[in-house]
N, C-alpha and C positions, 0 to 999 in steps of 0.2 A: 502495500498499498505507497504511496505516495507520500512527504515529510508535508506539513502543513506552509504549504505555503507552493506548492508546484501544484498544477493543473491536473483535478482530482483529489488533491490537498483537503484537509479539515475544515483549513482557514480559508473563508474566502476573500480574493486578491480585488485589490485595485491597482491605481495605474502610481500606488507608492506615493510620497507623499503628499501634501495639497499645500501647494505653494501661496504665500502671501495672499495677492493680489485673488488668488480664484477666491467662487463662493464658500468652498468649504476651509480656506483658509480664516475666512472674515467670520464662519461660521463657531469654527475654532475659539477661539478669540475671546469671543461674546461668550462661548459655556464656560472657558476659563476662569472668566472676570465672575462670572453667575457662579465659578462652584466658590471663592473666594470669599461671597458675599456669603451663602449658605451658610459656608463652616464656621465664619464670624458669628452668623444668629445664633445657631448651631453652639457652640463653644461659650459665648457670652451666656446663652440656657441653659448647660448644663453646669456652670459653673455658679451661677447666681444659684439656681436652683435648688442647688445641696443647703445654702445659708436661709434660699425663701422658705422651705420647710421646715428648716429646727426651729427658726426663729416664728414665721405664723402661723404653724400646727405644731412644735412644738414634738416633732417628730423627733424619737430614738436612732442612734446611726442604723441598727438594723429596718429599722420601715424606709428610713431611707433609701439602702441598699436594695432593699425590696420595692418601692418605689420605680427604684431608677431601673431596674431590672425588669420590672413589667412593662416598660418603657421602651427596650430592647427588647421584648419581642414582639411586641407589636412591629415594632420594625424588620424581627427576623419576618412576622409571618408576610408583610407588604412586600418585603422581597421575593419571599415563596411564591407570591401569586404573580408576579411581575418574574420568574423563571416558568412556569407554568402555562401563563396567557401573554402570547406575543402584546404588547399594543403600542402603537406610536408616540413617540417622544415628544412628536409636537402636541402633542395632544397632551398626554399624562404627567409631565416635566412643572410647565406652564400650571395646570392644575393641583398640581401637588404645594408648589409655590404660593397660588392663593389659597389653597384649605391648609399650608402655618400659619401664615399672615392674621387670618380670623384666630387658628384657635392662638397664638400667643396674646393677641390682643383678650382674648378670654381670661387665661390663665394668669393675664398681667391682674386682674380686678377680681379671680376667684378669693370668694370669702369662702370655701367649703372646700375639703382636702378629695372631695369627691368629681367636685366641678373641677376641679387643680389634675385632677389625678386623666379625667377625661379631656379636658382641652393639651395634656403633656403626650396622651398616647396620639390624640390625634397628631401632633406634630411628629412624633419621633415614627411613625404609620405611613404619611407624609413624607420623610426622608426617603422611606425603602420607597416609594414609587420616583424617587429624583437621585442617587446616587447611582442604582444599576444601571439605567437606562439613561443616562449622560455618559456612562464609561462606555458600555455597549456604542453611544452614538457615535465619540469623537477617535473607538478605537478602530473602526469598521474600515477594512481594507486597507493594511497598514504594512508594512513590510518590515526586518526584523529594525532597522534602523530609526525609521518614522516613528514605529510603535516605540522604543526606547522613549525617543527625541520625547514625545508626546507623553505620554504616561509622566515622564519628567515635569515637565510642563504642568500640567494637569496635578502629579502631587506638589508643586512649590507652591500652585494657588491654593488651593484646603487646606497645607501648612501655616501658609502666610496668614488665613484666617483663622487658625489655633492659635499661630504666633501673639496674636493682637486680641485674640476673645479676653483670655484669661488676666491679660491688663486691663484691658475694657471695664471688666465686668469688675474683676475688684478695685479699680478706683470708682466706678458709681454707685456702686453696690454701700462703702463705706459710705457714700454719701447721702444714698435714700437710692430704694429697691426700684421705685420706680423710673427712674435714670436709666437701668438697663434694661426694662424692658419695654423704654420708646426704642433705643439702641436697635432693640432685636427688629420691634416693628421697623425700623427705618430699612433694615439689611434686605427683611425679607420682602418689603415690598422695594428696595430695588432688585432684587432679584428678576420680581414678578414680572418688571419694567422692561427689561433687556431678556427677559424670555419671551412679552408678548410683541419685543420686535425682531428674533431673531426667527419666529410666526411665519409673522408678515412677510419676509424675508423670503421663507420658505415656501409659501406658497406664491408671492410673486414669483421663484425660480420654477414652480410646477407649472404653473401656467405660461411661461416663452417657451419657444422651441428649442429643443435641443442645439441647435444649431448655431446661436445665440454664442456659445459658448465653444466655440470651433468642435475639432473633430472629435473623437472619446478617445483616450489613449488605448495601447494593447495592455490590456493585464498580465498577458504571456510576461510583458518583459517585465514586472515587477519583480524586486530582489525576493528569494524566497528565506523564510524561517529558517537559520540553523539549527540543528539538533546534531547532538552525538552519532557518530557512528556507526553504527546496528546491522549486523547482515540479514537477519529475516526480518522482513517487511510486516508479519503479525507481534514479533515482537518490539518490535522499533513504536510502532502503534500504541505498544501496551505503558513501553516506558518513557514516551514522552508524555503519556497519563500519568504518570507517577510523579513527574516534576510539580504537575499541577497539583496534586493530592498535597505533595510536599509543603507547597505555598499555601494551601488551605489550613493543614494544619500547625503551620510556624504560625499565620494569620490571626486563629483563633488563640493561639499562646496567645502572642503582643498584645489583642483585645482583650484578655484576662489581665494581663497587667494594666492595661488602659485603665479598665474598671473600678480595680481596686486602687490605683495610681492619684487619679481624677475625680474620687469620691470621698476617699477614704482620707487621703493627705489633706485637702483643705480645712476638714474639721479637726483633723489635729496639731495640724498649727495653728489653728486660732483657737480651736477650745480645750487642746492637749497641754499646749504650750503657751499658748496667750500673745499669741503674734496678731495682726491685722489684717483681715482681704487682701490687702494688699500685697502683702509675701508673700503670701498664699498663691495668688496670682502671678508673680515675679519668678514661684519654684516650678511653676509650670509654664510659664513663658520660656523657661530655659530647656526643657525638652523642645519646647516648638524652635527654640533656637538653632536646635543639634539636629533633630530633623530634615530643617530645610537645608544644611549644609549637607546631611545624608545625601539626602535627594539631588541635589546638584552634583556630589560627584559620581554619584551611579547613575549618570545621567551621559558624561563622559567613559564609562566604563562600559564593557564586558563583559571580562569575569565570568561575572559571576550568572553569568545565563549560561540555563542548564547542566550548573554546577553544582554540587551532591554534596564536598564538603560544605561548600558557602552556608545551606542549608542547616549543617549539623553543628557549625558555628558561631551561625548567630541567635539558634537555641542552646547552646551552651551560654552565652552569653546574657541571654536573657534570664535566664537560671544564676549567672553570679551574681546580676544586678537587685533580682530581688534578694539575694541572701545577704547584700551587703546593706542592705538596710533594716536585719536586725541587730549587730553592733552599733548602732547610728546614734541611736540615744535620744538627745535632745539637742544634738549639735545639728544643725541646720546649717548650716556651709556645704555640712557632709550630706544632709538631699538636694540641694541646686545641684554637687559636686557628681550624687551617684544620677540624678532624674535627669542629668545632660549627657549623661553616656549612654544610658539606655532608649535616649530619644533620636539617637542617633540609630541601635539594634532597632527600634521598633522602623524608624525607615527603612531602613535592609529587611524585613519582616515584610513591611507592606509589600517592598515592591519587587519580592518575591514572586508573592501572592498576585498581584493585578499585574506582571507581565506574562507570569507561565498560564493562569486562566487566559490569556488573551494569545497568547502563542499557540499553545496548544490546544487539541479538542473540536469535535466538529463543528460546536453551538458557542462561537465567542458571548453571547446574550447572555446564552445559559452557564457559561463558566463564568462571566462576571457576579450573575446576581448571584451564586454558589459563593463567587469571592467576600461579596456583602453580608451573604446569608451566615458561613462560617464567624465571619467578625464579630456578627451581633450576637450568636451563639458564645461567644467568647468574652463580650462586655458584659453580656447578662450575669454568665454565671461571676464576672468577676466583682459585679456590681453588687447581685444578694450576697455571694456566699462571702468578699469583704466585708461587708457592712455587722452580717451574724461574725465572724471570726472579731471584728476590730472589737463590738463590741462583748466580749467573752473572753480574749486573749487580747486585747491591747494593740496598738500597732508593731509593736516586734513579732506576737504572736501571726501576726493576720499574716505579716510579708515572709514568717518562716514556711508557712503553710500555701501561700505561694510560691516562693522556692522550692518547696517540692515537688508541685506540679508542674515546671516548667523544668524539672529531672525527666518527669517521667516523659514529659514532649522531647525530651532527647531520647529518650532511653526508645523511646517509639520512631524516631529514626532512623538511630543505630541497627533497630529491627526491617525497617521497610532497605535496609539497605544489605542487610541476607538474603532481602526476599525480594529483590527486584530484579523485573527480568534479563537476560542476557549476560 
């Protein structure tokens, strides 16, 4: 069976990367900008919501973790719906942005826990109808070089939103929670406006004759996705699939880490150590800085493509970062250093998952939805498990348990290596 990217292979091909002046290039720039603002809104929400639940509704850490895990479950369900039913991105993504905006307005004014839970569930469900289709949209028909480049730009776009989210929400929440929700609503509104512009462009493009854009390039001239040489065709296809599976396992583990870190660390820094929300925001800011650096470096390198040892190395780094929090105690500068290292590792794990989901398999759209599904399961497990562990065993005990989970993930990678085809 042909490798992905070859005629009759697993991945649909286009003529290679979109040129900056082409309709596809304009579309991707707008989609990347929308991704930045949607990520900014999501991070303002996730950071301020932890404090909102404890301050407005007197939730315990365990209740906060359960609440946030339920939101991740809604995200998982909507990703799964997108995975099963092909829905046109030009209709689905703007609808998701509109629902997010309306729900965030309700959440900011909610006086009852059930109403806040419903609004948050709708926001998280809308995100499940935003991220998988937007990734499937911009990765469609790219060769390996263009795929790595555009994934890098996309990753830096949403990571820049992550970068600013904790800083903005930490500074604003210290003054008033209403300011956080004002920034949240403005971000979602900007996303909705940009997507409305893109939908209008798409409709106008469909109405024009194809001749206006010149002759269509020959898709056979696109560079194929490179993969390790394995002799037998059937074994080769299976081996390619296993790269994707490794990426999903790493994505689950790193988002389990994120679920613990972004939900429990702010509470511990403020309520356990006595620092302000601004310090907690700066701690999470360091993760995003190193993540942005990581995405930039990985965009210039290809050594990690289809590299089995790279998966094992990044998983081992996850375990070390988790165990490093155990002896940290109340030394907040040490927290900053560990979080900075973890941010780079997270970028590596996320890149492994999204790249190999796009580059292998017969249906990139479904693979990218599964990529997000595994991330959401990890986030839910980290938020719920981290909340209850923190309540019963404290901060050090929580990260000791997390380190054990990351070590089990590393053991699973070793098992896959022994059982790999070929």
